[in-house]
N, C-alpha and C positions, 0 to 999 in steps of 0.2 A: 205603276210599279210599286212594289212593296219594299219597305226598308229591310235591310238584312236583319235576320233574327239572330240575336246572340244566344248562345247556349246558356243554360242556367249556370250560375257560378258554383264552383266547388272549391273546397279548402284544399290547397295543394301544399300546405306547410307540412313538412315531414314530422311525424310523431315519433318522439324518442322512445325506444323500447323501455318498458318499466322493468327494473330488476325484480327477480322473484322474491328476494328478501333484502330490504335495505341494509347497508353495512352496519348501521347502529343496532338494528334488531338481530342481526346474525350473531353478535357477541353476547346477547342477553341470556340465552340458555346456559352458556358456560358460566357466566357471572351468577346466575341464579343458583347453579349447582354449588358454586363456591360459598355463597351466602348460606345456603341450606346446610352445607357441610360444617360451617363455622357455628351455626345455630345448634346443630345436632351435637357438636363437640361440647359446647357450653352447657347444654342440657345434660349431657352425659356426665360431665365433671360435677355439676351441682347435684345431680341425682345420686352419684356415687358418694359424695360428701354426706348426704342425708342418711345413707345406709351404713356408713362407717361409724363405729362407736367412738364418741368423744368423752373424755374423762370429765366428771363433774368435780366440784371442789373437794368433796369428801374422798373421792378416789385419788385425787392428787395428794391429799394428806396421807392416805393409806400408803401410796407409793413411797413417799418421803420417809415415813416411819419404817416401812419394810426395808428400804435400802439402808437406813441408819442402823437397824438391828443387824443386818447382814454384815455391815462394816464394823460392828461392835463399837459404834461411836454415836451416842444419842445427842451429842452437842448440836448438830444442825436442826433437830426437831424439838429441842427443849421448849421453845415458845409455843408449840402446838399442844403442850400438856398443861393442865391446871397446876398452879404453883404448889398445891398440897402434894401432888403426885410426883413432882420433879425429883425429889430426893431418891425415890425408888429407881429412877433412871440412872443414877450414879452407882447402883449396885452392879459392879462389873461382872460378878459371877452369874447373876440372874440374866443380864443382857447377853453375856457370853454363851449361856446355855441356849437361849433363843437364837443367837447368831449361828451356833453350830447346827441347830435344827434346820435353819434356812439354807445355809451353805451346803448342807448335805443334799438338798434338792436341786442344786445347780443354779444356773443363771436366772435371775429374776426377770420375768416377762411383763406382767401387768397385774393391775388390781381391777376387779369388776364388782360393783356394788350389787348385793343380792338381798338387801334389807326387805324383810316381809312387809306387806302393805299394812298389816295390823300392828306394827311395832310402834313404840312410843316415839314422839317426834324427834328426840335428840339421840336416838339409838341408830347405829349404822353397822351393817355387816357386809363383809367383803370376801371374795375368793381371791386369794393371792396365788397367781400362777407362776410356776418355776419350770425350768427345763425338764425336770424329772418328777414333777408332782405338784401338789397344791396344798395350801394351808387356809384355814378359816380364821378371819380376823374380825373382832367385834370391838366397837367403841361405844362409849356413852359420853356425850358432850355436855358441858355446862351451858348456862345462858350466854356466855361469852364465846362459845364455839371452841372451847379448849377441852381436851380429852381428860375425863374424870376417871373412867374405868376403861381398861384395855385388856384384851385377851387375844392370844394368837396360839393356834394349835392345829392338829390334824382336823380335816373336815369331819363332820358327824357322819357316822356310817349309816348307809341307807339300807333298810330291810329288804 
């Protein structure tokens, strides 16, 4: 007689069904979109800042002088002028005429430096923009960065 033959062994442990996407991975695409959105926003802000014009120190000086002329009070900008030129700033009639010219153009908006590339190193030229027009402003600075020569008037006519 033959011993009873046992059938081959089979694994009968039930296999748990695997989820299509684990819960940790299911949230990642939304998280990735959030991170991508934040990165895009940061790049947009920095990119825009690079394209926007920022005043240089000479444009800031031109702004201050233009505002002082419009107010017919040069006291706030006396320190920007060479000591030899300061007495001219006390000429109320002269400053008043410049003030009238500026005020007639409306609210002051901005200064933009337009100094030609071949200009002397201490020469600066600006377009002063107002609500109703613009003026041309030119400075020559001394070695200390103080205004030695100053002119403001209508922009040169273009042919």
